[in-house]
RODO-2510 file (C-alpha; in nm, 4 decimals, decimal comma):
residues 334
     n   res          X          Y          Z
     1     m     2,1298    -5,6277    -2,0297
     2     k     2,2021    -5,2753    -2,2193
     3     i     1,8224    -5,2617    -2,2806
     4     r     1,7573    -5,3390    -1,9344
     5     a     2,0042    -5,0399    -1,8122
     6     l     1,8479    -4,8319    -2,0809
     7     l     1,4918    -4,8952    -1,9362
     8     l     1,6053    -4,8358    -1,5715
     9     g     1,7610    -4,5449    -1,6544
    10     l     1,4413    -4,4136    -1,8418
    11     v     1,2464    -4,5309    -1,5196
    12     a     1,4710    -4,3394    -1,3072
    13     a     1,4808    -4,0085    -1,5172
    14     g     1,1193    -4,0308    -1,5299
    15     i     1,0631    -4,0579    -1,1189
    16     t     1,3355    -3,7625    -1,0984
    17     a     1,1319    -3,5330    -1,3651
    18     t     0,8070    -3,6367    -1,1387
    19     a     0,9824    -3,5659    -0,8241
    20     a     1,0981    -3,2054    -0,9709
    21     a     0,7445    -3,1464    -1,1178
    22     a     0,6219    -3,2278    -0,7332
    23     d     0,8287    -2,9537    -0,6024
    24     p     0,6210    -2,6327    -0,5942
    25     i     0,6786    -2,3115    -0,7102
    26     v     0,7616    -2,0799    -0,4093
    27     i     0,6538    -1,7290    -0,3846
    28     k     0,7800    -1,5190    -0,1186
    29     f     0,5465    -1,2327    -0,0567
    30     s     0,7107    -0,9910     0,1729
    31     h     0,5298    -0,6739     0,3371
    32     v     0,5794    -0,4330     0,6463
    33     v     0,2498    -0,4113     0,8436
    34     a     0,0989    -0,6133     1,0827
    35     t    -0,0766    -0,9649     1,0010
    36     d    -0,4182    -0,8373     1,1321
    37     t    -0,4143    -0,5401     0,9257
    38     p    -0,6019    -0,5084     0,5881
    39     k    -0,3041    -0,6038     0,3789
    40     g    -0,1687    -0,8392     0,6382
    41     k    -0,4893    -1,0477     0,6092
    42     a    -0,5221    -1,0215     0,2311
    43     a    -0,2070    -1,1351     0,1856
    44     e    -0,3172    -1,4378     0,3896
    45     k    -0,5943    -1,4570     0,1684
    46     f    -0,4127    -1,4672    -0,1800
    47     k    -0,1518    -1,7218     0,0188
    48     e    -0,4798    -1,9111     0,0729
    49     l    -0,6607    -1,9141    -0,2398
    50     a    -0,3236    -1,9290    -0,4759
    51     e    -0,2389    -2,2516    -0,2951
    52     k    -0,6209    -2,3932    -0,3183
    53     y    -0,6445    -2,2700    -0,7293
    54     t    -0,3022    -2,4075    -0,8041
    55     k    -0,3363    -2,7383    -0,5913
    56     g     0,0028    -2,7168    -0,4265
    57     a     0,1714    -2,6247    -0,7493
    58     v     0,2300    -2,3092    -0,5850
    59     k     0,3812    -2,2558    -0,2034
    60     v     0,3017    -1,8529    -0,0930
    61     e     0,5149    -1,7771     0,2043
    62     v     0,4213    -1,4524     0,3558
    63     y     0,6379    -1,2735     0,5808
    64     a     0,4868    -0,9552     0,7777
    65     n     0,6116    -0,6967     0,9722
    66     s     0,9610    -0,6419     0,8059
    67     t     1,0757    -0,9341     0,9035
    68     l     1,2229    -0,9952     0,5707
    69     y     1,2772    -0,6630     0,4354
    70     k     1,2079    -0,3083     0,5267
    71     d     1,0592    -0,0139     0,2944
    72     k     1,3939     0,0758     0,1277
    73     e     1,4980    -0,2542     0,0828
    74     e     1,2185    -0,4622    -0,0414
    75     m     1,1688    -0,3043    -0,3750
    76     e     1,5317    -0,3832    -0,4911
    77     a     1,4899    -0,7159    -0,3466
    78     l     1,1900    -0,7519    -0,5958
    79     q     1,3829    -0,6457    -0,8580
    80     l     1,6643    -0,8623    -0,7717
    81     g     1,4118    -1,1794    -0,7563
    82     a     1,5416    -1,2365    -0,3900
    83     v     1,1318    -1,2020    -0,3445
    84     q     0,8478    -1,2837    -0,5761
    85     m     0,5887    -1,0487    -0,4180
    86     l     0,5157    -0,7362    -0,2485
    87     a     0,2708    -0,4857    -0,1836
    88     p     0,4291    -0,1505    -0,1061
    89     s     0,2171     0,1336    -0,0406
    90     l     0,1840     0,3717    -0,3731
    91     a     0,4368     0,6229    -0,1964
    92     k     0,6978     0,3820    -0,2591
    93     f     0,7071     0,4410    -0,6550
    94     g     0,7804     0,7842    -0,6983
    95     p     1,1459     0,7014    -0,5990
    96     l     1,1665     0,4266    -0,8298
    97     g     1,1025     0,6993    -1,1123
    98     v     0,7208     0,6250    -1,1675
    99     r     0,5944     0,9726    -1,0610
   100     e     0,2488     0,9007    -1,2006
   101     f     0,1863     0,7066    -0,8674
   102     e     0,2463     1,0242    -0,6406
   103     v    -0,1178     1,1281    -0,7998
   104     f    -0,2550     0,9039    -0,5012
   105     d    -0,0595     1,1061    -0,2343
   106     l    -0,2355     1,4342    -0,3305
   107     p    -0,4552     1,5584    -0,0741
   108     y    -0,8305     1,5425    -0,1214
   109     i    -0,7776     1,4338    -0,4818
   110     f    -1,0354     1,1215    -0,3783
   111     d    -1,3624     1,2004    -0,1996
   112     g    -1,4131     0,8314    -0,0477
   113     y    -1,4089     0,4943    -0,1641
   114     d    -1,6506     0,5282    -0,4571
   115     d    -1,4168     0,7723    -0,6346
   116     l    -1,1142     0,6157    -0,5725
   117     h    -1,2179     0,2799    -0,7221
   118     k    -1,3320     0,4492    -1,0541
   119     v    -0,9430     0,5085    -1,0931
   120     t    -0,7982     0,2097    -0,9277
   121     t    -1,0227    -0,0469    -1,1117
   122     g    -1,0806     0,1316    -1,4499
   123     p    -0,8651     0,2709    -1,7415
   124     v    -0,6200     0,5410    -1,5377
   125     g    -0,5566     0,2152    -1,2796
   126     k    -0,4301     0,0034    -1,5477
   127     m    -0,2330     0,2530    -1,7358
   128     m    -0,0339     0,3303    -1,4352
   129     l     0,0381    -0,0304    -1,3262
   130     s     0,1487    -0,0486    -1,6746
   131     k     0,4203     0,2051    -1,6289
   132     l     0,6096    -0,0164    -1,3835
   133     e     0,6882    -0,3016    -1,6635
   134     p     1,0145    -0,1000    -1,7750
   135     k     1,1442    -0,1220    -1,4146
   136     g     1,1180    -0,5006    -1,4322
   137     i     0,7611    -0,5093    -1,2034
   138     k     0,4454    -0,6525    -1,3200
   139     g     0,1397    -0,4659    -1,1360
   140     l    -0,1294    -0,7184    -1,0400
   141     a    -0,4041    -0,4987    -0,8564
   142     f    -0,4621    -0,2035    -0,6307
   143     w    -0,5249    -0,2748    -0,2558
   144     d    -0,6828    -0,0054    -0,0231
   145     n    -0,5893     0,0464     0,3169
   146     g    -0,7757     0,3398     0,3948
   147     f    -0,8116     0,7437     0,4406
   148     k    -0,5806     0,8861     0,6834
   149     s    -0,6244     1,0942     1,0026
   150     f    -0,3435     1,3323     1,1322
   151     s    -0,2008     1,2564     1,5045
   152     a     0,0121     1,4459     1,7322
   153     n     0,0264     1,5351     2,1043
   154     s    -0,1618     1,8373     2,0715
   155     p    -0,5482     1,8874     1,9114
   156     i    -0,5587     1,8911     1,5566
   157     k    -0,8888     2,1265     1,4512
   158     a    -0,7460     2,3809     1,2155
   159     p    -0,4756     2,3510     0,9281
   160     e    -0,2444     2,6074     1,1559
   161     d    -0,2591     2,3533     1,4606
   162     l     0,0181     2,1454     1,2385
   163     k     0,2503     2,4520     1,2383
   164     g     0,6440     2,3868     1,3172
   165     k     0,5531     2,0087     1,4424
   166     k     0,7619     1,7575     1,3133
   167     m     0,5521     1,5133     1,1050
   168     r     0,6385     1,1479     0,9928
   169     i     0,5946     1,0966     0,6362
   170     q     0,6572     0,8426     0,3682
   171     s     0,9297     0,9199     0,1320
   172     s     0,6994     1,0999    -0,0982
   173     k     0,7723     1,4575    -0,2629
   174     v     0,4251     1,5059    -0,2892
   175     l     0,3608     1,4449     0,0953
   176     e     0,6601     1,6531     0,1735
   177     e     0,4592     1,9674    -0,0144
   178     q     0,1585     1,8663     0,1784
   179     m     0,3072     1,9140     0,5187
   180     r     0,5217     2,2225     0,4126
   181     e     0,1605     2,3529     0,2795
   182     l     0,0537     2,3392     0,6415
   183     k     0,3771     2,5180     0,7648
   184     a     0,4955     2,1570     0,9362
   185     l     0,8421     2,0116     0,8962
   186     p     0,8051     1,6488     0,6988
   187     q     1,0187     1,3672     0,8321
   188     v     1,0820     1,0892     0,5973
   189     m     1,1295     0,7600     0,8262
   190     a     1,0932     0,3850     0,7679
   191     f     0,7315     0,2673     0,8871
   192     s     0,9300     0,0348     1,1626
   193     e     1,0998     0,3073     1,3594
   194     v     0,7873     0,5221     1,3697
   195     y     0,6447     0,4116     1,7449
   196     q     0,9727     0,4578     1,8674
   197     a     1,0082     0,8094     1,7011
   198     l     0,6792     0,9132     1,8362
   199     q     0,7585     0,7853     2,2005
   200     t     1,0739     0,9640     2,2228
   201     g     0,9893     1,2434     2,0501
   202     v     1,2018     1,2420     1,7653
   203     v     0,9012     1,3277     1,5650
   204     d     0,5631     1,5093     1,7061
   205     g     0,3022     1,3458     1,4679
   206     t     0,2044     1,1399     1,1771
   207     e    -0,0561     1,0344     0,9491
   208     n    -0,1866     0,7085     0,9201
   209     p    -0,5338     0,4830     0,8441
   210     h    -0,6799     0,3684     1,1781
   211     s    -0,5958     0,0324     1,1268
   212     n    -0,1707     0,1348     1,0705
   213     l    -0,2149     0,3809     1,3786
   214     y    -0,3886     0,1079     1,6042
   215     t    -0,1811    -0,2298     1,5227
   216     q     0,1279    -0,0592     1,5465
   217     k     0,0225     0,0988     1,8969
   218     m     0,0711     0,4792     1,7739
   219     h    -0,2474     0,5694     1,9719
   220     e    -0,0525     0,4970     2,2690
   221     v     0,2220     0,7783     2,2150
   222     q    -0,0216     1,0072     2,0316
   223     s    -0,2819     1,2035     2,2580
   224     n    -0,4780     1,3331     1,9624
   225     v    -0,6149     1,2031     1,6508
   226     s    -0,8068     1,4309     1,3902
   227     l    -1,0273     1,2381     1,1518
   228     t    -0,9351     1,4733     0,8577
   229     e    -0,9422     1,1814     0,6000
   230     h    -0,7189     1,4297     0,4081
   231     g    -0,5391     1,1714     0,2004
   232     y    -0,5296     0,8185     0,0844
   233     l    -0,3002     0,5036     0,1440
   234     g    -0,3181     0,1958    -0,0301
   235     y    -0,1011    -0,0550    -0,2184
   236     a    -0,0247    -0,1940    -0,5345
   237     v     0,0580    -0,5639    -0,5580
   238     i     0,3665    -0,6614    -0,7547
   239     t     0,5644    -0,9259    -0,9117
   240     n     0,8922    -0,9746    -1,0525
   241     k     0,8159    -0,9622    -1,4256
   242     k     1,0887    -1,2068    -1,5533
   243     f     0,9429    -1,4522    -1,2704
   244     w     0,5437    -1,3806    -1,3689
   245     d     0,6193    -1,4262    -1,7481
   246     g     0,8344    -1,7545    -1,6741
   247     l     0,5355    -1,9170    -1,4748
   248     p     0,3240    -2,1762    -1,6941
   249     s     0,0354    -2,0365    -1,8434
   250     d    -0,2191    -2,2326    -1,6518
   251     v    -0,0511    -2,1358    -1,3259
   252     r    -0,0519    -1,7916    -1,4072
   253     t    -0,4251    -1,8040    -1,4795
   254     e    -0,4986    -1,9450    -1,1470
   255     l    -0,3305    -1,7083    -0,9547
   256     e    -0,4776    -1,4166    -1,1514
   257     k    -0,8034    -1,5682    -1,0306
   258     a    -0,6630    -1,5788    -0,6849
   259     m    -0,5605    -1,1982    -0,7160
   260     a    -0,8815    -1,0901    -0,8372
   261     e    -1,1059    -1,2243    -0,5465
   262     s    -0,8193    -1,1404    -0,2895
   263     t    -0,8350    -0,7610    -0,4233
   264     t    -1,2149    -0,7919    -0,3679
   265     f    -1,1564    -0,9376    -0,0089
   266     a    -0,8731    -0,6560     0,0914
   267     n    -1,0729    -0,3875    -0,0217
   268     a    -1,4000    -0,4904     0,1710
   269     i    -1,1941    -0,5881     0,5058
   270     a    -0,9855    -0,2266     0,4625
   271     r    -1,3079    -0,0405     0,5512
   272     e    -1,3895    -0,3028     0,8263
   273     e    -1,0699    -0,3084     0,9882
   274     n    -1,0272     0,0555     1,0151
   275     e    -1,3863     0,1290     1,1553
   276     k    -1,2815    -0,1365     1,4170
   277     a    -0,9691    -0,0033     1,4845
   278     l    -1,1121     0,3547     1,5261
   279     a    -1,3463     0,2238     1,7658
   280     a    -1,0596     0,0354     1,9379
   281     v    -0,8378     0,3560     1,9641
   282     r    -1,1719     0,5502     2,1109
   283     a    -1,2126     0,2570     2,3317
   284     s    -0,8515     0,2762     2,4831
   285     g    -0,8827     0,6022     2,6248
   286     k    -0,5185     0,6676     2,5768
   287     t    -0,6212     0,9122     2,2742
   288     e    -0,8663     1,1810     2,2079
   289     v    -1,0384     1,1284     1,8911
   290     y    -1,1324     1,4565     1,6983
   291     q    -1,4048     1,4644     1,4471
   292     p    -1,3905     1,7830     1,2481
   293     t    -1,6816     1,9740     1,1482
   294     p    -1,7758     2,0288     0,7536
   295     a    -1,6341     2,4046     0,8132
   296     e    -1,2906     2,2825     0,9544
   297     k    -1,2603     2,0025     0,7097
   298     l    -1,3360     2,2456     0,4443
   299     a    -1,0600     2,4587     0,5737
   300     f    -0,8052     2,1582     0,5414
   301     k    -0,9059     2,1476     0,1924
   302     k    -0,8535     2,4781     0,1083
   303     a    -0,5269     2,4958     0,2777
   304     l    -0,4027     2,1796     0,1114
   305     l    -0,5639     2,2243    -0,2707
   306     p    -0,2328     2,4045    -0,3948
   307     v    -0,0598     2,0973    -0,3485
   308     h    -0,2358     1,9666    -0,6583
   309     k    -0,1081     2,2520    -0,8854
   310     k     0,2334     2,2948    -0,7353
   311     m     0,2954     1,9064    -0,8072
   312     e     0,1498     1,9450    -1,1624
   313     s     0,4968     1,9208    -1,3272
   314     r     0,6207     1,6205    -1,1512
   315     i     0,3148     1,4150    -1,1704
   316     g     0,1983     1,5435    -1,5033
   317     a    -0,1104     1,7998    -1,5236
   318     e    -0,2779     1,5599    -1,7779
   319     l    -0,3227     1,2561    -1,4868
   320     i    -0,4422     1,5051    -1,2563
   321     q    -0,7267     1,6235    -1,4851
   322     s    -0,8175     1,2798    -1,5935
   323     i    -0,8439     1,1824    -1,2457
   324     y    -1,0643     1,5053    -1,1574
   325     k    -1,2563     1,3604    -1,4757
   326     e    -1,3080     1,0190    -1,3534
   327     t    -1,4470     1,1167    -1,0110
   328     g    -1,6268     1,4330    -1,1199
   329     f    -1,3822     1,6722    -0,9229
   330     d    -1,3840     2,0602    -0,9502
   331     p    -1,1298     2,2224    -0,7685
   332     s    -1,3299     2,5645    -0,8727
   333     k    -1,6185     2,4899    -0,6769
   334     l    -1,4578     2,4408    -0,3169
***
């Protein structure tokens, strides 16, 4: 009887262990933009691939549009382990104490996606992601959103057109300096609050890639958009380091594969979605879209280039110079 009881006990323990092993590892992936934006679609692609490659050992729950956490809450939630994955905009890492990421906010530091990807997929990008580890964060990849346009309720054809305007920005010392250089008044505000602030006149304008402008319906409360492409908005996909390091190695390998493929998808769709969004903004008839001439764009570049020098002490002159070297940018030739 004792042997039989022991055998039954072992069988029961085995069943319990099997059931435990069958419980999927849950990754809560929180973000603040709409599902139909480049980041929203890339998060869904990661969910699809992660669940496929791990054969169901991982379940990814995506929470879009600030449904779980807002801008200011999500980073702390990740560090505490309340969520396992985020894709915050790169401006979010300065307030965390990793000021190197603010280099991405410098106006006109990248002349298009080719220059950008030399940095994000190269040694400089890897070095920057590694800077997050002392904060308990593992950096997995960079995802594009796109290059930003200024919007307001009056035409924007020259730097002086933004003088005195209250312009919404993300929390970033670089973006504050950018707006001050244009004699505008920077207003830090959570992304989820921008539409109402524009609608009610709390702020006069903002800056966004076209996909954000369109999916958040900001074009409905902004009469003018100028395609200045003055700055880049991108994301770092991050995870809780303790959670990531604690994953079974085979699961982690499959998630790395899913992330690599999702990143290729994210960066391809970012261009496509921004082009579609711009076409939709034009078609709406609610906003006048202005394409600056080469001379007008150069005027914006010259007006904003001093921000690079002013931010050297904050971001690091060596890092800025390494990006110049990587992209071939020479400020003296402007």
